[in-house]
N, C-alpha and C positions, 0 to 999 in steps of 0.2 A: 747798860741799855742805851741805845741811840734815841734820844728824845724826839728828834725830828721824824724819825721813822714811826715812832709810837704815835705822834701827833697826826701824821699823814694817814696811818691806818685807822686811828680813832675817827677821823673825819670821814673816811671812806665807809666805815661801818655804819656811822650815823646816816650818811647819804643813802647807802644801800639798804638800810634797815635790817641788816643781816650780816653775820660773820661769814656765812657761806657765800653770799653774793659778793661781798667785798673781796673775799679770797679769789673768786672767779674773775672778777674785774682786774685784779692785780696779778693773777697767775700764781697765787699762793694757796696753801691748804688753809682751811678754816681754822684748824687747830693752831697753826702758826700765827694767824691774825689774832686769835683769841689770846694766845700767850703774850704777844707784843702789847696788846691793850691792857692785859693784866699787869704787865711790867710797868706800863705808863701809870696806871692807877697806884701801884705800889710806890713808884718814884714820887708821885704827887701826894701820896698819903690821903687819897680821896677816891671814893667809888664814883665812877662817871656814868656807868650803865647799870640798869636793872635788867637782869637776864632771867628768862624762864625758858622752858622747852619751846614754846611757840611765839614768844614775843620778846621784844627788846625796846627799852625806853630809856630816855635820859633821866638821870637824877638831877636834882637842883644844881649840884656842882657840875655835872655834865653839861647842863644848859648854859651855865655861865662860862665854862671852858670852851664850849664848841664855837661860839661866835668868833673869837680871835683866831682859833685854830682853823676854822673853815676859811677865813680870809687868807691866812698864811698858806694853807693847802692850795688855794686857787692862785695865789700870786707868786709863790716861789718858782714854779717853772718859768714864768715870764722873767723874773729877776735873773735866773741862771742862764737864760738864753741871750741876754744882752752882751 
């Protein structure tokens, strides 16, 4: 699994508050986004999101992980464009 892709998708899901909306923003199926985030959780051996049919929330591990990931998610495009 590509960790950077997983990180980017995780940050987008948190920002969008939805797998479906994150998928729409990125032009991906919600199931693909979900699968990638699940792979990230498996790689980290930590649950990052609490999921239910109608809601999505960060776990404590997700809150801790989101801060540096969101920074990376926002700055990587700038770094690559230099």
